[in-house]
DSSP file (Angstrom, degrees, kcal/mol; ACC not computed):
  #  RESIDUE AA STRUCTURE BP1 BP2  ACC     N-H-->O    O-->H-N    N-H-->O    O-->H-N    TCO  KAPPA ALPHA  PHI   PSI    X-CA   Y-CA   Z-CA
    1    1 A A     >        0   0    0      0, 0.0     4,-2.4     0, 0.0     5,-0.2   0.000 360.0 360.0 360.0 -41.1  -70.0  -52.5  -80.5
    2    2 A T  H  >  +     0   0    0      1,-0.2     4,-2.2     2,-0.2     5,-0.1   0.903 360.0  51.2 -60.9 -40.5  -66.8  -51.4  -82.1
    3    3 A E  H  > S+     0   0    0      1,-0.2     4,-2.2     2,-0.2    -1,-0.2   0.913 110.0  49.2 -64.5 -42.3  -68.0  -47.8  -82.2
    4    4 A G  H  > S+     0   0    0      1,-0.2     4,-2.4     2,-0.2    -1,-0.2   0.898 110.4  50.3 -64.1 -40.6  -68.8  -47.9  -78.5
    5    5 A Q  H  X S+     0   0    0     -4,-2.4     4,-2.6     2,-0.2    -1,-0.2   0.886 109.2  52.0 -65.6 -37.6  -65.4  -49.4  -77.6
    6    6 A S  H  X S+     0   0    0     -4,-2.2     4,-1.8     2,-0.2    -2,-0.2   0.924 110.6  47.5 -64.1 -43.8  -63.7  -46.7  -79.6
    7    7 A Q  H  X S+     0   0    0     -4,-2.2     4,-2.1     1,-0.2    -2,-0.2   0.901 112.8  49.3 -63.3 -40.8  -65.6  -44.0  -77.8
    8    8 A L  H  X S+     0   0    0     -4,-2.4     4,-2.7     2,-0.2    -2,-0.2   0.896 107.5  53.6 -66.9 -39.9  -64.8  -45.6  -74.4
    9    9 A S  H  X S+     0   0    0     -4,-2.6     4,-1.4     1,-0.2    -1,-0.2   0.885 109.9  48.6 -62.9 -36.6  -61.2  -45.9  -75.3
   10   10 A K  H  X S+     0   0    0     -4,-1.8     4,-0.8     2,-0.2    -1,-0.2   0.888 110.9  50.9 -68.6 -38.1  -61.1  -42.1  -76.0
   11   11 A R  H >X S+     0   0    0     -4,-2.1     4,-1.1     1,-0.2     3,-0.9   0.913 105.9  55.8 -63.1 -42.0  -62.9  -41.4  -72.8
   12   12 A V  H >< S+     0   0    0     -4,-2.7     3,-0.5     1,-0.3    -1,-0.2   0.884 103.2  54.2 -59.6 -39.9  -60.4  -43.5  -70.8
   13   13 A T  H 3< S+     0   0    0     -4,-1.4    -1,-0.3     1,-0.2    -2,-0.2   0.757 115.5  39.7 -68.3 -22.3  -57.5  -41.4  -72.1
   14   14 A T  H << S+     0   0    0     -3,-0.9    -1,-0.2    -4,-0.8    -2,-0.2   0.502  96.0  98.2-105.0  -6.2  -59.1  -38.2  -70.9
   15   15 A L  S << S-     0   0    0     -4,-1.1     2,-0.0    -3,-0.5    -4,-0.0  -0.571  80.7-106.6 -85.0 145.8  -60.5  -39.5  -67.6
   16   16 A P    >>  -     0   0    0      0, 0.0     4,-2.2     0, 0.0     3,-0.7  -0.344  40.2-104.6 -61.2 151.0  -58.8  -38.9  -64.3
   17   17 A S  H 3> S+     0   0    0      1,-0.3     4,-2.2     2,-0.2     5,-0.2   0.876 118.5  49.8 -50.6 -49.9  -57.2  -42.1  -62.9
   18   18 A P  H 3> S+     0   0    0      0, 0.0     4,-1.7     0, 0.0    -1,-0.3   0.860 111.6  51.3 -60.2 -32.8  -59.8  -42.8  -60.2
   19   19 A V  H <> S+     0   0    0     -3,-0.7     4,-2.4     2,-0.2     5,-0.2   0.943 110.8  44.3 -71.8 -47.3  -62.6  -42.4  -62.7
   20   20 A W  H  X S+     0   0    0     -4,-2.2     4,-2.5     1,-0.2    -1,-0.2   0.838 110.6  56.6 -69.4 -27.8  -61.3  -44.7  -65.4
   21   21 A Q  H  X S+     0   0    0     -4,-2.2     4,-1.8    -5,-0.3    -1,-0.2   0.908 108.1  48.1 -65.0 -39.0  -60.4  -47.3  -62.7
   22   22 A T  H  X S+     0   0    0     -4,-1.7     4,-1.6     2,-0.2    -2,-0.2   0.934 113.3  46.2 -64.9 -45.8  -64.1  -47.2  -61.7
   23   23 A E  H  X S+     0   0    0     -4,-2.4     4,-2.4     1,-0.2    -2,-0.2   0.866 108.8  56.8 -65.5 -34.7  -65.3  -47.6  -65.3
   24   24 A Y  H  < S+     0   0    0     -4,-2.5    -1,-0.2     1,-0.2     6,-0.2   0.899 107.7  47.6 -61.1 -40.0  -62.8  -50.4  -65.7
   25   25 A R  H  < S+     0   0    0     -4,-1.8    -1,-0.2     1,-0.2    -2,-0.2   0.812 115.8  44.9 -71.3 -29.0  -64.3  -52.2  -62.8
   26   26 A Q  H  < S+     0   0    0     -4,-1.6    -2,-0.2     1,-0.2    -1,-0.2   0.751 117.8  44.7 -84.1 -25.0  -67.8  -51.6  -64.3
   27   27 A Q    ><  -     0   0    0     -4,-2.4     3,-2.2    -5,-0.2     4,-0.3  -0.804  65.3-175.4-122.6  88.2  -66.8  -52.6  -67.8
   28   28 A P  T >  S+     0   0    0      0, 0.0     3,-1.9     0, 0.0     4,-0.3   0.811  81.8  64.3 -55.3 -32.4  -64.7  -55.8  -67.8
   29   29 A F  T >> S+     0   0    0      1,-0.3     3,-1.4     2,-0.2     4,-0.7   0.747  86.4  73.1 -66.3 -19.8  -64.1  -55.6  -71.5
   30   30 A L  H <> S+     0   0    0     -3,-2.2     4,-3.7     1,-0.3     5,-0.3   0.690  75.1  82.6 -66.3 -15.3  -62.1  -52.3  -70.9
   31   31 A R  H <> S+     0   0    0     -3,-1.9     4,-1.2    -4,-0.3    -1,-0.3   0.878  90.9  49.5 -54.5 -36.9  -59.4  -54.5  -69.4
   32   32 A I  H <4 S+     0   0    0     -3,-1.4     4,-0.3    -4,-0.3    -1,-0.2   0.905 114.7  43.4 -68.5 -42.0  -58.2  -55.1  -73.0
   33   33 A L  H >< S+     0   0    0     -4,-0.7     3,-1.9     1,-0.2    -2,-0.2   0.932 112.6  51.0 -69.5 -45.5  -58.3  -51.4  -73.8
   34   34 A I  H >< S+     0   0    0     -4,-3.7     3,-2.1     1,-0.3    -1,-0.2   0.761  94.4  72.4 -67.0 -24.1  -56.7  -50.3  -70.6
   35   35 A S  T 3< S+     0   0    0     -4,-1.2    -1,-0.3    -5,-0.3    -2,-0.2   0.733  95.4  54.9 -62.2 -18.9  -53.9  -52.8  -71.1
   36   36 A D  T <  S+     0   0    0     -3,-1.9    -1,-0.3    -4,-0.3    -2,-0.2   0.512 102.5  71.2 -88.6  -6.2  -52.7  -50.4  -73.8
   37   37 A F  S <  S-     0   0    0     -3,-2.1     2,-0.1    -4,-0.2   -24,-0.0  -0.789  92.7 -99.7-111.8 152.7  -52.6  -47.4  -71.4
   38   38 A P        -     0   0    0      0, 0.0    -2,-0.1     0, 0.0    -1,-0.0  -0.419  24.7-140.1 -65.1 145.3  -50.2  -46.6  -68.5
   39   39 A T              0   0    0      1,-0.2    -4,-0.0    -2,-0.1    -5,-0.0  -0.008 360.0 360.0 -98.0  29.6  -51.7  -47.6  -65.1
   40   40 A S              0   0    0    -23,-0.0    -1,-0.2     0, 0.0   -23,-0.1   0.488 360.0 360.0 -72.1 360.0  -50.3  -44.5  -63.4
């Protein structure tokens, strides 16, 4: 699970805003990861 979260956190940093917002809505646990990223 940790490995998957690490990969997802790396994906989030490289995804366009609309895309990571969609994944955030699909993956509630990403809320913790995204809280570390700017919401621009």
